N, CA, C and O atoms as CSV, one atom per row, in Angstrom:
chain,resi,resn,atom,element,x,y,z
A,1,UNK,N,N,49.177,256.784,-2.651
A,1,UNK,CA,C,49.154,256.928,-1.262
A,1,UNK,C,C,49.529,258.230,-0.817
A,1,UNK,O,O,50.283,258.899,-1.524
A,2,UNK,N,N,49.108,258.666,0.245
A,2,UNK,CA,C,49.430,259.971,0.783
A,2,UNK,C,C,49.434,259.998,2.358
A,2,UNK,O,O,48.635,259.353,3.037
A,3,UNK,N,N,50.375,260.777,2.842
A,3,UNK,CA,C,50.369,260.865,4.327
A,3,UNK,C,C,49.174,261.783,4.947
A,3,UNK,O,O,49.119,262.080,6.141
A,4,UNK,N,N,48.202,262.200,3.942
A,4,UNK,CA,C,47.017,262.880,4.357
A,4,UNK,C,C,46.180,261.940,5.118
A,4,UNK,O,O,46.276,260.739,4.868
A,5,UNK,N,N,45.270,262.414,6.133
A,5,UNK,CA,C,44.454,261.484,6.789
A,5,UNK,C,C,43.118,260.989,5.705
A,5,UNK,O,O,42.769,261.570,4.678
A,6,UNK,N,N,42.607,259.909,6.226
A,6,UNK,CA,C,41.647,259.291,5.373
A,6,UNK,C,C,40.623,260.270,4.800
A,6,UNK,O,O,40.348,260.225,3.601
A,7,UNK,N,N,40.043,261.167,5.633
A,7,UNK,CA,C,39.054,262.087,5.181
A,7,UNK,C,C,39.540,262.977,4.114
A,7,UNK,O,O,38.775,263.243,3.187
A,8,UNK,N,N,40.752,263.474,4.144
A,8,UNK,CA,C,41.343,264.309,3.252
A,8,UNK,C,C,41.572,263.586,1.846
A,8,UNK,O,O,41.408,264.080,0.731
A,9,UNK,N,N,41.959,262.392,2.146
A,9,UNK,CA,C,42.300,261.575,0.889
A,9,UNK,C,C,40.921,261.148,0.126
A,9,UNK,O,O,40.910,261.038,-1.100
A,10,UNK,N,N,39.751,260.911,0.925
A,10,UNK,CA,C,38.517,260.655,0.300
A,10,UNK,C,C,38.066,261.873,-0.462
A,10,UNK,O,O,37.560,261.688,-1.569
A,11,UNK,N,N,38.183,263.004,-0.033
A,11,UNK,CA,C,37.794,264.201,-0.787
A,11,UNK,C,C,38.600,264.508,-1.932
A,11,UNK,O,O,38.117,265.013,-2.946
A,12,UNK,N,N,39.877,264.202,-1.797
A,12,UNK,CA,C,40.777,264.339,-3.041
A,12,UNK,C,C,40.400,263.223,-4.163
A,12,UNK,O,O,40.386,263.454,-5.372
A,13,UNK,N,N,40.135,262.134,-3.634
A,13,UNK,CA,C,39.618,261.125,-4.650
A,13,UNK,C,C,38.337,261.431,-5.247
A,13,UNK,O,O,38.147,261.168,-6.435
A,14,UNK,N,N,37.438,261.966,-4.529
A,14,UNK,CA,C,36.073,262.428,-5.034
A,14,UNK,C,C,36.349,263.580,-6.188
A,14,UNK,O,O,35.859,263.564,-7.317
A,15,UNK,N,N,37.241,264.579,-5.656
A,15,UNK,CA,C,37.336,265.660,-6.525
A,15,UNK,C,C,37.990,265.266,-8.084
A,15,UNK,O,O,37.951,265.982,-9.085
A,16,UNK,N,N,38.474,264.176,-7.980
A,16,UNK,CA,C,39.117,263.604,-9.364
A,16,UNK,C,C,38.011,262.592,-9.980
A,16,UNK,O,O,38.147,262.133,-11.115
A,17,UNK,N,N,36.940,262.286,-9.174
A,17,UNK,CA,C,36.053,261.199,-9.710
A,17,UNK,C,C,36.720,259.780,-10.142
A,17,UNK,O,O,36.352,259.027,-11.043
A,18,UNK,N,N,37.765,259.638,-9.277
A,18,UNK,CA,C,38.571,258.411,-9.380
A,18,UNK,C,C,37.681,257.142,-9.281
A,18,UNK,O,O,36.749,257.212,-8.480
A,19,UNK,N,N,37.830,256.061,-9.941
A,19,UNK,CA,C,37.115,254.920,-9.578
A,19,UNK,C,C,37.860,253.580,-9.170
A,19,UNK,O,O,37.402,252.439,-9.223
A,20,UNK,N,N,39.265,254.036,-8.702
A,20,UNK,CA,C,40.066,253.175,-8.244
A,20,UNK,C,C,40.392,253.547,-6.745
A,20,UNK,O,O,40.093,254.661,-6.314
A,21,UNK,N,N,41.039,252.557,-5.920
A,21,UNK,CA,C,41.489,252.959,-4.554
A,21,UNK,C,C,42.636,253.790,-4.318
A,21,UNK,O,O,43.721,253.658,-4.884
A,22,UNK,N,N,42.337,254.679,-3.429
A,22,UNK,CA,C,43.606,255.497,-2.866
A,22,UNK,C,C,43.953,254.906,-1.626
A,22,UNK,O,O,43.151,254.175,-1.045
A,23,UNK,N,N,45.172,255.177,-1.131
A,23,UNK,CA,C,45.671,254.681,0.246
A,23,UNK,C,C,46.134,255.877,1.089
A,23,UNK,O,O,47.007,256.646,0.686
A,24,UNK,N,N,45.565,255.995,2.181
A,24,UNK,CA,C,46.013,256.840,3.255
A,24,UNK,C,C,46.936,256.295,4.045
A,24,UNK,O,O,46.711,255.159,4.462
A,25,UNK,N,N,48.095,256.930,4.405
A,25,UNK,CA,C,49.095,256.506,5.178
A,25,UNK,C,C,49.663,257.554,6.089
A,25,UNK,O,O,50.834,257.925,6.009
A,26,UNK,N,N,48.841,257.998,6.915
A,26,UNK,CA,C,49.283,258.980,7.944
A,26,UNK,C,C,50.519,258.783,8.888
A,26,UNK,O,O,51.139,259.700,9.428
A,27,UNK,N,N,50.787,257.410,9.006
A,27,UNK,CA,C,51.961,257.025,9.876
A,27,UNK,C,C,53.180,256.726,8.999
A,27,UNK,O,O,54.197,256.260,9.513
A,28,UNK,N,N,53.116,256.941,7.903
A,28,UNK,CA,C,54.182,256.921,6.767
A,28,UNK,C,C,54.809,255.676,6.590
A,28,UNK,O,O,55.957,255.650,6.145
A,29,UNK,N,N,54.166,254.553,6.901
A,29,UNK,CA,C,54.816,253.148,6.895
A,29,UNK,C,C,54.981,252.857,5.380
A,29,UNK,O,O,56.116,252.529,5.034
A,30,UNK,N,N,54.125,252.922,4.528
A,30,UNK,CA,C,54.386,252.667,3.134
A,30,UNK,C,C,55.229,253.650,2.303
A,30,UNK,O,O,56.019,253.368,1.402
A,31,UNK,N,N,54.915,254.818,2.769
A,31,UNK,CA,C,55.767,255.844,2.311
A,31,UNK,C,C,57.187,255.707,2.469
A,31,UNK,O,O,57.976,256.087,1.604
A,32,UNK,N,N,57.523,255.191,3.517
A,32,UNK,CA,C,58.921,254.738,4.052
A,32,UNK,C,C,59.329,253.512,3.261
A,32,UNK,O,O,60.470,253.484,2.799
A,33,UNK,N,N,58.479,252.467,3.057
A,33,UNK,CA,C,58.797,251.290,2.439
A,33,UNK,C,C,59.029,251.592,0.913
A,33,UNK,O,O,59.931,250.979,0.342
A,34,UNK,N,N,58.296,252.467,0.249
A,34,UNK,CA,C,58.511,252.795,-1.142
A,34,UNK,C,C,59.604,253.887,-1.359
A,34,UNK,O,O,59.807,254.339,-2.486
A,35,UNK,N,N,60.295,254.300,-0.285
A,35,UNK,CA,C,61.439,255.240,-0.266
A,35,UNK,C,C,61.091,256.413,-0.877
A,35,UNK,O,O,61.888,256.885,-1.688
A,36,UNK,N,N,59.798,257.127,-0.595
A,36,UNK,CA,C,59.529,258.423,-1.090
A,36,UNK,C,C,59.200,259.442,0.172
A,36,UNK,O,O,58.531,260.459,-0.007
A,37,UNK,N,N,59.687,259.107,1.349
A,37,UNK,CA,C,59.637,259.870,2.380
A,37,UNK,C,C,60.677,260.971,2.367
A,37,UNK,O,O,61.850,260.720,2.090
A,38,UNK,N,N,60.237,262.236,2.677
A,38,UNK,CA,C,61.267,263.401,2.792
A,38,UNK,C,C,62.212,263.211,3.959
A,38,UNK,O,O,61.788,262.559,4.912
A,39,UNK,N,N,63.256,263.627,3.996
A,39,UNK,CA,C,63.976,263.583,5.257
A,39,UNK,C,C,63.427,264.492,6.426
A,39,UNK,O,O,62.892,265.565,6.147
A,40,UNK,N,N,63.547,264.102,7.632
A,40,UNK,CA,C,62.896,264.911,8.812
A,40,UNK,C,C,61.493,264.850,8.949
A,40,UNK,O,O,60.961,264.275,9.899
A,41,UNK,N,N,60.864,265.417,8.044
A,41,UNK,CA,C,59.408,265.543,8.190
A,41,UNK,C,C,58.533,264.329,7.727
A,41,UNK,O,O,59.095,263.509,7.001
A,42,UNK,N,N,57.318,264.133,8.036
A,42,UNK,CA,C,56.491,263.090,7.685
A,42,UNK,C,C,55.615,263.455,6.349
A,42,UNK,O,O,54.406,263.658,6.461
A,43,UNK,N,N,56.176,263.519,5.266
A,43,UNK,CA,C,55.260,263.733,4.093
A,43,UNK,C,C,56.141,263.119,2.974
A,43,UNK,O,O,57.368,263.037,3.034
A,44,UNK,N,N,55.500,262.771,2.123
A,44,UNK,CA,C,56.008,261.945,0.904
A,44,UNK,C,C,56.591,263.001,-0.156
A,44,UNK,O,O,55.994,264.059,-0.359
A,45,UNK,N,N,57.738,262.685,-0.799
A,45,UNK,CA,C,58.091,263.282,-2.021
A,45,UNK,C,C,56.956,263.183,-3.024
A,45,UNK,O,O,56.188,262.223,-2.955
A,46,UNK,N,N,56.810,264.097,-3.931
A,46,UNK,CA,C,55.659,263.972,-4.773
A,46,UNK,C,C,55.862,262.909,-5.827
A,46,UNK,O,O,56.454,263.246,-6.853
A,47,UNK,N,N,55.413,261.586,-5.686
A,47,UNK,CA,C,55.495,260.478,-6.469
A,47,UNK,C,C,54.372,259.791,-6.604
A,47,UNK,O,O,53.818,259.460,-5.556
A,48,UNK,N,N,53.772,259.415,-7.843
A,48,UNK,CA,C,52.638,258.869,-8.030
A,48,UNK,C,C,52.864,257.362,-8.630
A,48,UNK,O,O,53.319,257.147,-9.754
A,49,UNK,N,N,52.509,256.461,-7.791
A,49,UNK,CA,C,52.527,254.971,-8.240
A,49,UNK,C,C,51.152,254.432,-8.595
A,49,UNK,O,O,50.153,254.535,-7.883
A,50,UNK,N,N,51.226,253.811,-9.849
A,50,UNK,CA,C,49.951,253.192,-10.123
A,50,UNK,C,C,50.128,251.593,-10.171
A,50,UNK,O,O,50.938,251.018,-10.899
A,51,UNK,N,N,49.258,250.981,-9.297
A,51,UNK,CA,C,49.419,249.605,-8.976
A,51,UNK,C,C,48.163,248.817,-9.700
A,51,UNK,O,O,46.990,249.019,-9.384
A,52,UNK,N,N,48.574,247.912,-10.691
A,52,UNK,CA,C,47.512,247.217,-11.276
A,52,UNK,C,C,46.848,246.069,-10.524
A,52,UNK,O,O,47.204,245.716,-9.400
A,53,UNK,N,N,45.886,245.528,-11.200
A,53,UNK,CA,C,45.240,244.454,-10.346
A,53,UNK,C,C,45.953,243.433,-9.908
A,53,UNK,O,O,45.659,242.867,-8.855
A,54,UNK,N,N,46.988,243.065,-10.667
A,54,UNK,CA,C,47.951,242.042,-10.272
A,54,UNK,C,C,48.954,242.425,-9.113
A,54,UNK,O,O,49.790,241.626,-8.689
A,55,UNK,N,N,48.811,243.646,-8.659
A,55,UNK,CA,C,49.559,244.207,-7.525
A,55,UNK,C,C,50.982,244.521,-8.014
A,55,UNK,O,O,51.939,244.530,-7.241
A,56,UNK,N,N,51.089,244.793,-9.406
A,56,UNK,CA,C,52.459,245.108,-9.787
A,56,UNK,C,C,52.299,246.595,-9.999
A,56,UNK,O,O,51.210,247.087,-10.292
A,57,UNK,N,N,53.456,247.333,-9.838
A,57,UNK,CA,C,53.603,248.802,-10.174
A,57,UNK,C,C,53.491,248.891,-11.653
A,57,UNK,O,O,54.334,248.237,-12.268
A,58,UNK,N,N,52.622,249.567,-12.357
A,58,UNK,CA,C,52.533,249.824,-13.621
A,58,UNK,C,C,52.999,251.192,-14.240
A,58,UNK,O,O,53.210,251.452,-15.424
A,59,UNK,N,N,53.104,251.998,-13.133
A,59,UNK,CA,C,53.408,253.461,-13.699
A,59,UNK,C,C,53.967,254.121,-12.439
A,59,UNK,O,O,53.462,253.911,-11.335
A,60,UNK,N,N,55.114,254.996,-12.641
A,60,UNK,CA,C,55.642,255.796,-11.531
A,60,UNK,C,C,55.843,257.141,-12.287
A,60,UNK,O,O,56.425,257.258,-13.366
A,61,UNK,N,N,55.248,258.185,-11.526
A,61,UNK,CA,C,55.396,259.626,-12.042
A,61,UNK,C,C,55.995,260.444,-10.887
A,61,UNK,O,O,55.425,260.380,-9.798
A,62,UNK,N,N,57.063,261.186,-11.022
A,62,UNK,CA,C,57.753,261.805,-9.889
A,62,UNK,C,C,57.760,263.453,-10.352
A,62,UNK,O,O,57.511,263.881,-11.478
A,63,UNK,N,N,58.105,264.209,-9.188
A,63,UNK,CA,C,58.336,265.486,-9.436
A,63,UNK,C,C,57.147,266.343,-9.864
A,63,UNK,O,O,56.035,265.971,-9.490
A,64,UNK,N,N,57.246,267.365,-10.551
A,64,UNK,CA,C,56.233,268.166,-11.050
A,64,UNK,C,C,55.180,267.455,-11.772
A,64,UNK,O,O,54.004,267.803,-11.665
A,65,UNK,N,N,55.568,266.426,-12.537
A,65,UNK,CA,C,54.464,265.691,-13.431
A,65,UNK,C,C,53.655,264.882,-12.485
A,65,UNK,O,O,52.587,264.449,-12.918
A,66,UNK,N,N,53.981,264.617,-11.303
A,66,UNK,CA,C,53.257,263.952,-10.329
A,66,UNK,C,C,52.001,264.929,-9.687
A,66,UNK,O,O,51.020,264.413,-9.152
A,67,UNK,N,N,52.136,266.113,-9.789
A,67,UNK,CA,C,51.385,267.185,-9.267
A,67,UNK,C,C,49.946,267.160,-10.104
A,67,UNK,O,O,48.865,267.160,-9.516
A,68,UNK,N,N,50.053,267.142,-11.343
A,68,UNK,CA,C,49.047,266.941,-12.085
A,68,UNK,C,C,48.436,265.541,-12.179
A,68,UNK,O,O,49.013,264.713,-12.884
A,69,UNK,N,N,47.251,265.188,-11.490
A,69,UNK,CA,C,46.769,263.717,-11.570
A,69,UNK,C,C,46.413,263.183,-12.859
A,69,UNK,O,O,46.184,261.977,-12.945
A,70,UNK,N,N,46.331,263.992,-13.959
A,70,UNK,CA,C,45.741,263.336,-15.126
A,70,UNK,C,C,46.541,262.193,-15.611
A,70,UNK,O,O,45.912,261.224,-16.037
A,71,UNK,N,N,47.990,262.154,-15.612
A,71,UNK,CA,C,48.678,261.198,-16.106
A,71,UNK,C,C,48.478,259.923,-15.165
A,71,UNK,O,O,48.407,258.791,-15.642
A,72,UNK,N,N,48.397,260.163,-13.893
A,72,UNK,CA,C,48.145,259.021,-13.017
A,72,UNK,C,C,46.722,258.436,-13.309
A,72,UNK,O,O,46.646,257.222,-13.503
A,73,UNK,N,N,45.644,259.166,-13.353
A,73,UNK,CA,C,44.328,258.842,-13.560
A,73,UNK,C,C,44.251,257.966,-14.927
A,73,UNK,O,O,43.570,256.943,-14.991
A,74,UNK,N,N,45.010,258.464,-16.002
A,74,UNK,CA,C,44.949,257.801,-17.266
A,74,UNK,C,C,45.628,256.350,-17.093
A,74,UNK,O,O,45.041,255.323,-17.435
A,75,UNK,N,N,46.854,256.360,-16.559
A,75,UNK,CA,C,47.586,255.113,-16.309
A,75,UNK,C,C,46.753,253.979,-15.297
A,75,UNK,O,O,46.824,252.759,-15.446
A,76,UNK,N,N,45.993,254.647,-14.293
A,76,UNK,CA,C,45.302,253.755,-13.450
A,76,UNK,C,C,44.047,253.061,-14.231
A,76,UNK,O,O,43.622,251.935,-13.972
A,77,UNK,N,N,43.546,253.911,-15.203
A,77,UNK,CA,C,42.487,253.457,-16.102
A,77,UNK,C,C,42.724,252.507,-16.713
A,77,UNK,O,O,41.937,251.560,-16.746
A,78,UNK,N,N,44.039,252.517,-17.449
A,78,UNK,CA,C,44.472,251.485,-18.422
A,78,UNK,C,C,44.893,250.260,-17.565
A,78,UNK,O,O,44.733,249.114,-17.984
A,79,UNK,N,N,45.451,250.544,-16.315
A,79,UNK,CA,C,45.984,249.258,-15.609
A,79,UNK,C,C,44.883,248.501,-15.129
A,79,UNK,O,O,44.927,247.271,-15.118
A,80,UNK,N,N,43.802,249.208,-14.692
A,80,UNK,CA,C,42.589,248.634,-14.151
A,80,UNK,C,C,41.666,247.995,-15.252
A,80,UNK,O,O,40.809,247.167,-14.943
A,81,UNK,N,N,41.871,248.411,-16.554
A,81,UNK,CA,C,40.979,247.983,-17.560
A,81,UNK,C,C,39.642,248.545,-17.591
A,81,UNK,O,O,38.668,247.923,-18.014
A,82,UNK,N,N,39.602,249.901,-17.070
A,82,UNK,CA,C,38.301,250.695,-17.010
A,82,UNK,C,C,38.112,251.522,-18.234
A,82,UNK,O,O,37.111,252.229,-18.353
């Protein structure tokens, strides 16, 4: 999920050739619920959650490791059985 708008999120997903859904959260509702919102401003701390088909979190990557999407793409591919 990202606080980016839907169009930005679509472009990012396309750039990764990802086959799984991404979530755009410009109002930071989910970002707040997942407790990854930075104080004062409306953007998320760099955290990647991979959620499996059973809707359970299967992987969490934070900090610098979350900047490179490869780990999340690999985890999502495994979680979704792709």
